[in-house]
Every structure is written in structure tokens, then in C-alpha cells.
VOSE-254846 format. One record per residue (C-alpha): x negated, y, z. Coordinates in nm, 2 decimals. Example, Ala and Ser with C-alpha at 12.3 -4.5 7.8 and 13.67 -1.06 7.14 Angstrom:
REM VOSE-254846
[pt [-1.23,-0.45,0.78]]
[pt [-1.37,-0.11,0.71]]
REM end
This chain:
REM VOSE-254846
[pt [0.62,-4.56,1.90]]
[pt [0.56,-4.92,1.81]]
[pt [0.22,-5.05,1.72]]
[pt [0.35,-5.14,1.38]]
[pt [0.46,-4.78,1.31]]
[pt [0.13,-4.65,1.43]]
[pt [-0.04,-4.87,1.17]]
[pt [0.19,-4.76,0.90]]
[pt [0.12,-4.39,0.98]]
[pt [-0.25,-4.45,0.98]]
[pt [-0.24,-4.56,0.62]]
[pt [0.00,-4.29,0.50]]
[pt [0.33,-4.49,0.51]]
[pt [0.61,-4.31,0.68]]
[pt [0.42,-3.99,0.68]]
[pt [0.57,-3.64,0.73]]
[pt [0.67,-3.46,0.42]]
[pt [0.60,-3.09,0.33]]
[pt [0.79,-2.86,0.11]]
[pt [0.71,-2.49,0.04]]
[pt [0.98,-2.25,-0.07]]
[pt [0.85,-1.92,-0.22]]
[pt [1.04,-1.59,-0.20]]
[pt [0.95,-1.54,-0.57]]
[pt [0.76,-1.72,-0.84]]
[pt [0.62,-1.43,-1.04]]
[pt [0.34,-1.22,-0.91]]
[pt [0.06,-0.98,-1.00]]
[pt [-0.30,-1.01,-0.86]]
[pt [-0.33,-0.85,-0.52]]
[pt [0.04,-0.88,-0.45]]
[pt [0.17,-1.05,-0.14]]
[pt [0.31,-1.40,-0.16]]
[pt [0.55,-1.51,0.11]]
[pt [0.78,-1.80,0.19]]
[pt [0.86,-2.08,0.42]]
[pt [0.69,-2.42,0.45]]
[pt [0.92,-2.69,0.58]]
[pt [0.78,-3.01,0.74]]
[pt [1.00,-3.31,0.80]]
[pt [0.87,-3.59,1.02]]
[pt [0.86,-3.95,0.89]]
[pt [0.92,-4.28,1.07]]
[pt [0.67,-4.20,1.34]]
[pt [0.55,-3.91,1.54]]
[pt [0.23,-3.76,1.40]]
[pt [-0.04,-3.51,1.49]]
[pt [-0.10,-3.25,1.22]]
[pt [-0.43,-3.05,1.24]]
[pt [-0.30,-2.77,1.01]]
[pt [-0.09,-2.67,0.72]]
[pt [-0.28,-2.50,0.44]]
[pt [-0.19,-2.35,0.11]]
[pt [-0.45,-2.33,-0.17]]
[pt [-0.43,-2.12,-0.49]]
[pt [-0.55,-2.34,-0.78]]
[pt [-0.64,-2.29,-1.15]]
[pt [-0.85,-2.47,-1.40]]
[pt [-1.16,-2.37,-1.60]]
[pt [-1.37,-2.52,-1.87]]
[pt [-1.75,-2.57,-1.84]]
[pt [-2.00,-2.72,-2.07]]
[pt [-2.27,-2.97,-1.97]]
[pt [-2.49,-3.18,-2.19]]
[pt [-2.30,-3.06,-2.50]]
[pt [-1.97,-3.18,-2.36]]
[pt [-1.68,-2.98,-2.23]]
[pt [-1.52,-3.06,-1.89]]
[pt [-1.21,-2.92,-1.72]]
[pt [-1.24,-2.85,-1.35]]
[pt [-0.97,-2.76,-1.10]]
[pt [-1.08,-2.49,-0.86]]
[pt [-0.93,-2.36,-0.54]]
[pt [-0.95,-1.98,-0.56]]
[pt [-0.83,-1.92,-0.21]]
[pt [-0.72,-2.12,0.10]]
[pt [-0.47,-1.99,0.35]]
[pt [-0.42,-2.16,0.68]]
[pt [-0.06,-2.15,0.81]]
[pt [-0.07,-2.32,1.15]]
[pt [-0.29,-2.45,1.43]]
[pt [-0.26,-2.82,1.53]]
[pt [0.09,-2.94,1.62]]
[pt [0.29,-3.26,1.65]]
[pt [0.59,-3.35,1.43]]
[pt [0.82,-3.60,1.58]]
[pt [1.01,-3.88,1.41]]
[pt [1.25,-3.72,1.16]]
[pt [1.19,-3.38,1.32]]
[pt [1.22,-3.07,1.10]]
[pt [1.00,-2.76,1.15]]
[pt [0.97,-2.44,0.95]]
[pt [0.67,-2.21,0.93]]
[pt [0.67,-1.87,0.76]]
[pt [0.36,-1.74,0.58]]
[pt [0.24,-1.45,0.37]]
[pt [-0.10,-1.36,0.21]]
[pt [-0.23,-1.15,-0.07]]
[pt [-0.30,-1.31,-0.41]]
[pt [-0.68,-1.31,-0.47]]
[pt [-0.80,-1.04,-0.72]]
[pt [-0.97,-1.31,-0.94]]
[pt [-0.65,-1.50,-0.99]]
[pt [-0.61,-1.54,-1.37]]
[pt [-0.31,-1.43,-1.57]]
[pt [-0.09,-1.73,-1.69]]
[pt [-0.13,-1.68,-2.06]]
[pt [-0.24,-1.93,-2.32]]
[pt [-0.37,-2.25,-2.16]]
[pt [-0.41,-2.09,-1.81]]
[pt [-0.20,-2.23,-1.53]]
[pt [-0.19,-2.13,-1.17]]
[pt [-0.03,-2.32,-0.88]]
[pt [0.00,-2.34,-0.50]]
[pt [-0.09,-2.66,-0.33]]
[pt [0.05,-2.71,0.02]]
[pt [-0.09,-2.98,0.23]]
[pt [-0.07,-3.12,0.58]]
[pt [-0.41,-3.21,0.73]]
[pt [-0.35,-3.54,0.91]]
[pt [-0.64,-3.75,1.03]]
[pt [-0.67,-4.11,0.91]]
[pt [-0.37,-4.07,0.68]]
[pt [-0.29,-3.98,0.32]]
[pt [-0.22,-3.61,0.34]]
[pt [0.12,-3.52,0.20]]
[pt [0.13,-3.23,-0.04]]
[pt [0.36,-3.00,-0.24]]
[pt [0.28,-2.83,-0.57]]
[pt [0.44,-2.51,-0.69]]
[pt [0.36,-2.35,-1.02]]
[pt [0.36,-1.97,-1.03]]
[pt [0.35,-1.70,-1.30]]
[pt [0.08,-1.43,-1.29]]
[pt [0.15,-1.11,-1.48]]
[pt [-0.12,-0.88,-1.62]]
[pt [-0.22,-0.59,-1.39]]
[pt [-0.26,-0.23,-1.52]]
[pt [-0.62,-0.28,-1.64]]
[pt [-0.54,-0.60,-1.84]]
[pt [-0.22,-0.46,-1.98]]
[pt [-0.41,-0.14,-2.10]]
[pt [-0.69,-0.36,-2.24]]
[pt [-0.45,-0.58,-2.44]]
[pt [-0.26,-0.28,-2.57]]
[pt [-0.58,-0.11,-2.68]]
[pt [-0.70,-0.42,-2.86]]
[pt [-0.37,-0.45,-3.04]]
[pt [-0.39,-0.08,-3.15]]
[pt [-0.74,-0.14,-3.28]]
[pt [-0.61,-0.43,-3.51]]
[pt [-0.73,-0.71,-3.29]]
[pt [-0.50,-1.02,-3.28]]
[pt [-0.50,-1.23,-2.96]]
[pt [-0.60,-1.58,-3.07]]
[pt [-0.68,-1.77,-2.74]]
[pt [-0.67,-1.72,-2.36]]
[pt [-0.85,-1.95,-2.13]]
[pt [-1.07,-1.97,-1.83]]
[pt [-1.44,-2.05,-1.88]]
[pt [-1.74,-2.09,-1.66]]
[pt [-1.87,-1.75,-1.57]]
[pt [-2.18,-1.62,-1.75]]
[pt [-2.49,-1.69,-1.55]]
[pt [-2.52,-1.33,-1.43]]
[pt [-2.18,-1.34,-1.27]]
[pt [-2.19,-1.68,-1.10]]
[pt [-2.29,-1.53,-0.76]]
[pt [-1.95,-1.34,-0.78]]
[pt [-1.72,-1.60,-0.94]]
[pt [-1.74,-1.95,-1.08]]
[pt [-1.51,-1.86,-1.38]]
[pt [-1.38,-1.58,-1.59]]
[pt [-1.07,-1.55,-1.80]]
[pt [-1.15,-1.49,-2.16]]
[pt [-0.91,-1.31,-2.41]]
[pt [-1.03,-1.40,-2.76]]
[pt [-0.94,-1.18,-3.05]]
[pt [-0.99,-1.17,-3.42]]
[pt [-0.98,-0.84,-3.62]]
[pt [-0.70,-0.87,-3.87]]
[pt [-0.67,-0.50,-3.95]]
[pt [-0.81,-0.17,-3.84]]
[pt [-1.17,-0.04,-3.81]]
[pt [-1.33,-0.38,-3.73]]
[pt [-1.16,-0.60,-3.99]]
[pt [-1.42,-0.83,-4.16]]
[pt [-1.70,-0.71,-3.93]]
[pt [-1.68,-0.97,-3.65]]
[pt [-1.61,-1.34,-3.62]]
[pt [-1.45,-1.28,-3.28]]
[pt [-1.43,-1.04,-2.99]]
[pt [-1.37,-1.15,-2.63]]
[pt [-1.26,-0.95,-2.33]]
[pt [-1.31,-1.06,-1.97]]
[pt [-1.18,-0.85,-1.67]]
[pt [-1.39,-0.90,-1.36]]
[pt [-1.23,-0.73,-1.05]]
[pt [-1.45,-0.51,-0.83]]
[pt [-1.16,-0.40,-0.61]]
[pt [-0.79,-0.32,-0.63]]
[pt [-0.87,0.00,-0.83]]
[pt [-1.18,-0.10,-1.02]]
[pt [-1.27,-0.37,-1.27]]
[pt [-1.56,-0.45,-1.50]]
[pt [-1.46,-0.51,-1.85]]
[pt [-1.70,-0.75,-2.02]]
[pt [-1.67,-0.74,-2.40]]
[pt [-1.85,-1.00,-2.61]]
[pt [-1.88,-0.92,-2.98]]
[pt [-1.98,-1.20,-3.23]]
[pt [-2.10,-1.04,-3.55]]
[pt [-2.00,-1.19,-3.89]]
[pt [-2.28,-1.36,-4.09]]
[pt [-2.42,-1.12,-4.36]]
[pt [-2.72,-1.27,-4.54]]
[pt [-3.00,-1.50,-4.44]]
[pt [-3.12,-1.30,-4.15]]
[pt [-2.77,-1.30,-3.99]]
[pt [-2.74,-1.67,-4.06]]
[pt [-3.07,-1.73,-3.87]]
[pt [-2.94,-1.51,-3.58]]
[pt [-2.62,-1.70,-3.56]]
[pt [-2.80,-2.03,-3.54]]
[pt [-2.99,-1.90,-3.24]]
[pt [-2.68,-1.73,-3.09]]
[pt [-2.86,-1.40,-3.13]]
[pt [-2.55,-1.25,-3.31]]
[pt [-2.36,-1.22,-2.98]]
[pt [-2.38,-0.90,-2.78]]
[pt [-2.23,-0.80,-2.45]]
[pt [-2.08,-0.46,-2.35]]
[pt [-2.01,-0.38,-1.99]]
[pt [-1.76,-0.11,-1.89]]
[pt [-1.68,-0.02,-1.53]]
[pt [-1.32,0.10,-1.52]]
[pt [-1.11,0.29,-1.26]]
[pt [-0.75,0.40,-1.28]]
[pt [-0.86,0.73,-1.44]]
[pt [-1.00,0.54,-1.74]]
[pt [-0.67,0.38,-1.84]]
[pt [-0.54,0.66,-2.05]]
[pt [-0.86,0.68,-2.26]]
[pt [-0.94,0.30,-2.26]]
[pt [-0.87,0.25,-2.63]]
[pt [-1.11,0.52,-2.74]]
[pt [-1.38,0.39,-2.50]]
[pt [-1.34,0.03,-2.64]]
[pt [-1.35,0.16,-3.00]]
[pt [-1.66,0.36,-2.94]]
[pt [-1.85,0.08,-2.77]]
[pt [-1.76,-0.19,-3.03]]
[pt [-1.84,0.04,-3.32]]
[pt [-2.20,0.04,-3.21]]
[pt [-2.22,-0.33,-3.32]]
[pt [-2.01,-0.31,-3.63]]
REM end
């Protein structure tokens, strides 16, 4: 390798390129992702410390009365140990891993992607970005169906910074925001939000936030202090799916 090419490689010119090819592009949380990562050498031979794939999404947080959008790596999977890729050499590496349980569903503003990178010292690490679709699992599907049956219309889906009590578990939660357009809760709440927090493959905690509609001076005062918001926590297993609608209705009715 010429000294000139070594200098180019050190500043990221003539670097190797990486491309990940997935066996599928649609998944459910907990399912296995598999594929092949292809690395093609550049104009020089280079040492690669590792190939990694990260699962990314974004969430919104609030600080000093301003909203910020942060990208967050939910999970990192290391594909290889250190190796050398020669000039114009092509190598392929297979991989597989299970999608993390806290991966959000790609609904509303939520996006999820895989970022593949080569870890190369003293160089601009080449990368590859692949968007993926995440379908609702059985718990989320049952929750959304129950909400619809109760006259709740889905208004917004996004990822927000986790409530303080959950930050030791996760940095964000996905919120499904509803308004009651018909059914037993019409006119009784400003909004109702669902968040599904995984506790395992077969168990989730459903966090429901109800925001009561202002009714008189006392309620107006409560709203100004955010005292009109109440939280309901339900721990759900597979055996609860068939009765989820009645459970949600019973719990929300306590705050109507």
C-alpha cells in the first residue's frame, strides 16, 4: 500500500463500503431478524475492528419548556471480531438476532431502522441504513381493538420520554392517544392514552392515562395544575386478552 493511500484511508477516503440485506422488512417485537452484511474493500487494505448493527428509533422529550427529538439505539448486535478487508475485496457475513421487546410499532410518527456500521480506527466509519416495519403484537392489537369497541378514536401515535417511575426500565414509551367520539366515555375525557410496557414475551404492563374534561371552576383549577390526569396500571398476560375490553372499560369508568 502506498503512503498516499494510507493517508487517504486514515481520513475516510477510499474506505470500505458496507451493505446489509435483510431476509424480510416487516417484523413483530421479539421476532428474529436475519440477513447478510456485505463488505467491499476500497482503494486500500483496511483493518476493521467489528461490524455492528443497531436498532434505532426516535422519541420526544421536554426540557426547559421546549421539545426535543432524540435518536436512540435500542439494541446493538456485534456481527464480527476484528478482520482485514483487502483492496476491492468482497466479504459476506450472516447474522441473526431477536428484535428487542421495547421496539415501538411503526404507526403515526414512529420510525424504526437498522444502522449497520464498520468500526474502523482513525477513519470515517461507513454505514448503511435500512428502514423496517414493526407490526403490533397480540397485546397491542387487543388493546387497540378494545379501544375502538369502546368508541375511542386513535388520534396520535408517538414515542415520548418515559414517565419518571419507568426511566430505570426504559428511556421512552410509545403512546397511543385517543379521543372518545362515541360510546360510554364520549364527552367525559379530553384524551386517553395507552402505553404498553413489556415485562417479557408473555406479559406487559398497560399504562392508561386519563385526562378528565373540565367541568366547572374546580376542574379548571385542577387542569391548570395537571391534577386532572390519572394513571391506571394493568399487568396483562395472554389469558387476559379475551377479557381486555371489559377490564379497560371497568378501570376507565372509575374516572368518568
